[in-house]
N, C-alpha and C positions, 0 to 999 in steps of 0.2 A: 410267461415267464414260469419256469417250474416251478410246481411246488414244493418238492422235495430234491434234494442237491444230495448225495452219497457218496463221501470220496474215503477210501481204507488206504491207510498208511500203516507202514512198521516202525514199532515204536520207535526203534532204532534204526538208521541207517545212513551211518558218515562216510558215506561216499555218494551220498545222494542229497542229503540236507543234515544239518546239526539239528532243529527238534520237529520233532512231530504233529503237535499245534502250530506254531508256527509256518509250519510247509503247507497243511491243509488249511489256515487263513488267506497264506500267499494264492492258493489254486483257487480259495473261493473270487477273491478279491478279483482275479483275472478274469475268473467267468463275467463277472455277472459286471465288472467294468468295461468289457470286453478289448480288451488289449492287453501283452503279456509282462507281468513282473518280473523283472530278473530277479534269479535268487541271491540273496545276500543286501541287496537292496531294501533299506528301509521302507513300513509299511505306513501310508500316509493315516494316521488314524481321524482324523477331517471325514474321511468314507465308512468312519466305522463307528455306530451307536454307540455297542455295548459286547464283552467277549464274556460269556460265562462257563465255566470249564473245571473241569476236576482232573487231580494229578495221584498215579502211586508214588509219584517220589518218595513220599514219607513212607509208607507202607513197605516198599523195597528194601529203604535203608534199614529198617527197624528188620525185618526180616534177614538178611542178610548182615548185617551189625555192620553199617557203613557208616555211623552216624558220626557226631563230634564228639572230639573225648571230653568228658565233664569231670568235674566234682560237686559233690553235695554237699550242704553246707546245713547243719541241723544242730540242735540245742544241743546240748555236752550231756553224754550220757544216753544218746538214741541214734548212735552211731551207725547200729548193728539193726537197723530200727527194719528195713525194707530185706537184708537177711533171712530176718527171722520171721515177715510177713505180718499176714494176717491166724495163720495155722490151722488155716483150711487144708484138707485132704479130700481130693477128690477122688485119689487112688488110693483109696485107705488098704488094697491088700498086695496092692504091686510090690513084687519083691526087688525090684529096680528101678526105689527112685530116684529123678533129676532133680537136684536142687536147680530151683529158677536163675536164670541170671541177671545179673544185677546192670545196668547199664554205667552208671560213673567206676572211675578208675581211681577214686581219693575221697574221703570224707575229713571235713573240717566240722571240729567239735566248736559254737561258741558259747563262752561260758557266762548263759543267760537263763532266765526261768522266770514266767510268770502262772498263776495258776487260778483257780475260777473259787471266788469264795462259795458261791454255794455249792449243793448238789443235788441231784435229782432222786436219793433215794430217802434225804431227810425227812426224817416222820414229820417233823414239826411245820414242814415247807415254809421255813425261816426266807425270808429274801432281801439281800442288801439291801439297801437304796444308797445308788450314786447318782449325783449330778450329771449330767451331760454335760462332755467338754465341748468346749466349741472349736480347737482346734489339736490336730497331733501336741503340735509344740508347747500346750497348756499342760503336759501329761510330768513334765520335766523331775518337777521337785516331788507328785502326789504318787503312793504307794497304793492308793485303789483307787481306779476308775472306770467309768462306763464303754465295757466294748462293744463294738458293733452291733452285736446280737444281742445288744443291752443284756447282759449277763454283767456281775460285778466281778471286778476283773484285779488280782494282787501282784503288781512288779515285787516280785521276790529278787532279783541280779537283775541289775541292766549291763549292757554286755562295753565293753571299754575299749574304746574307738581306736586306738591305738594297740591295742591286739590282737584287734580284730583287722585292723591295716596288714598288719607282720604276717598273721595265718595268709589273709590273701595273695598279700606278695609272694609267698614264697608257692602258693600253689599256680600263682603268674608266671612265676619263674623256674618252675617245669613243661610250660609250654603250653597249659592248659587255658584256654579264651572261652570257655562258655562252663556256667555254672547254675546248678539250682539252689535255690535256697529254702529251709521250709522248716519249720520254726513252731513249737509245742502252742495251742491255739492258737496260733497265729491267723485265723478265719475271723475272729474276733478282734484280736490285739495286733496288727499288722504292724504297729510301730518299728522292734527290732527287724524285722523282716527289710521294710523301706529304707534301714539304717546301714544295713550291710547290702542291700543292694546299689544304695549310693555312694559308698568307699569303694564296691568293684566296679564302677564307672567310670571312679574318677583315677582308680588303677591302671584302665583299659580294657576289662574284659568285652568282648563284642559280642557278648549276651548272656543276659540275665533272666532268668526263670524265678518270678516269687509267686510262692505257692497262693497265696491271700487275692492275688489277681486273676490267678488261672483258675483255681477251684476253691473259691471263698467257702468250704463246706468245713465242719466236724471230720474228724477222723486224722490222725497222722497220716497214717501209710497210702490211705489212697492221695492224697495231698501230696505226699515224698514224689512218689510213684510217678504223677502225671506232671510234678514240675522238671523229673528227670528225663521224660520222656519229651518236652517239649526243649531241654535246653540240649538234650541229645539232638530231635529232627530239625530243630527250629532255622540252625545256619545252614543246612542242607535244601531246607525249602528256600532263606532266603537266597542263597545262590543262585537257585534255578530262577526264580522271579526276574533276578536282575539279569540273565543270560538272555530269559525272555523278552523282557520290555528292549534291550537295544535292540531288537530287532521291527521298533517301531518307532515312527519319525517323532512324534509328537509325546508321546509317553502315556503312560493307563494308571488307571485308577481315581478316588474320588479328587484329587489335592490337583490331577493332572487338568480336571476336566474343569474346576474352577479358577486354575491359573489363567490371566488377561494375557500373559504376553508370550510369545512365539506358537509355535505349530498347537492345534487345539488337540486338548488328549482323547482319548475315551475311557468310556467307566470299565473296567474288570472287577469280577466277579469270581470268587472259589466256592466249589462245593466243600462243606464241611463233613466232618464224619457223622452232624445228625440231621443232615439231608438240606440244610439251610445255606446261603448262599452270605459271604463275607466279601469285604472290599480286600483287594491285593495288599493293601498296604496294612490290611490286619490280620493277613493269615500267617498261621504259625503251624510249629510242627506240631502240637496237642489234638490241633482241631484237623490236622491233615493225614491224619492214621489212618482212615479209611474215605478219604474222600475219591479217590475211583469206584469202589465198589458203590457206595452211598449214592453217586450219580447214576450209576446204572440203575438199580430201584426206583429211584425217584421219575427218570428218564421211562423205565416199564410201566410202572403207574401211572404217569401223564397222557401214554401215549399208546395202551393199550385199549381200546374202546370199540365195543361194538357198533357199525356202524347206523344198526338204523335205530336203536333205541339210546346211543350214546353212556351205555352203562361201560362203567371198565371191567373187564375181564381179561384175563389168563387163557387161552384155551375154549373151554365154553364153561368157566367154573368164574361168579361174577366178585369181583373185588369191593370188600368195601372196607373204606379208612377209618381211623386210622392204624388198620390190620391189612397188610398186602400177603398172602400167600407166593410166594415166587423163587422161582431157582434160575441165578446168575452164576453160571460154570465160567472161573478162570484156567490162565493156564499160569500163568507168574503174577506173584502177588491178587491171585483174582480170592473169590470166595464161593462159596454155596451160602444162598440166605434164605431161610426158613420165612423169616417174619417181620417184616419194618415194622418198626416202631417208630410213631412220629410224636415224640415226647418229647420239648426241649426240659424239661425239667425234670424228668425220671430220671433219675443216677444209673446207668449200668454199666458193671465190670466187664469186661472184655478179655478173652485172652489170647495172645498173637506171640507166639514163640516162648512159651512159660512166661511170659510180661502182662504184669495187670495194668490197669492206667483207669481213670477219673474222667467220664467228659461223656456228654451224650450224645449217643451214635445208633447208628439204626443197628439192630442186634442181626449177628452174624456169626460165620463159622468157617476157619481156613480151610482151603482144601488144596493140595499140593497136587502133585501131577499123578501119582497114584486112582486120587478121589476123583479125578477128572479122567482118567482113563473108564474109571467102573462106571461112572456117570453117562458117558459116551456108548459102553455096551448096553448099559439097560435104556437109551434112546434108538439103539438098532431094533428092527422087528423082526418076532419070534419066527 
């Protein structure tokens, strides 16, 4: 049996197949099962142990601005937080500054507010002691509670349920089916975000992104940008996955493998922006932004070895993880990767078409058609 089988397919070729990864799997199975599997016939997952793949669906949707129509839900008084941003000026002397785009079409301001009781600049270093709460329901009548970060949180105003329902219903009536929720100090006190999320699902929103679930970290702006990116891209990811799963008989993912009735399912994991794998059922838009480029970096690192010493190398230069000096040119949705950082805990902010988001990821830079042509010229011999 051959050690390596390489199949090259066009990403899009509707006259021959609907989905390139599915077509590649069909051809591989036909080869190893020694029988031709007709196109369009569901593939038998009993013959598949696992599938691991990356995708540029989210990358392309973000580059082309073809994501879902979304609304952002934020604490009253902060509707312009993403318009203002963090005041960074990477091109301070540019005479034609382009204002960064936002992904949402509407902002809903919720009348709620919590604040941290203590502050870091206090010279006395006073720390308010609060009893740990047993459950979220136990804060109904409390004004001072202990947050998830062990900080003392004072509840200044609770959201009015009926008012929030009316606001969300107005958004739903406008045809918006995906929302991003990011409230002040939601990373340590997520109760109000959870309430908004529950009401939104009851109304019928198909996707709800809560910032404390996606990125439970301090700072409102990066949490809000991450929640908006997830709400904007996840519907496209779910639509793609649903179409991909239709090509298999027994289903994909951990749950299908555990299912004892029907055809046996197969494990299916997608590459995340940070270079790690996640089950298909937990794959979301925020995790998928750099899925394709990250897969290239990881594959490059794991397959470039000196045949004698088994030392990871690219060209004649040795590689020492966690830093991988590499160049991965791409045509559409591709990137030029200078250094891959294997650290799931490090917060990295990256820019893609004037958008920032917070998510563990491999450090990369976009390279469009012009950059690709320049790179190819550099490769030509003098």
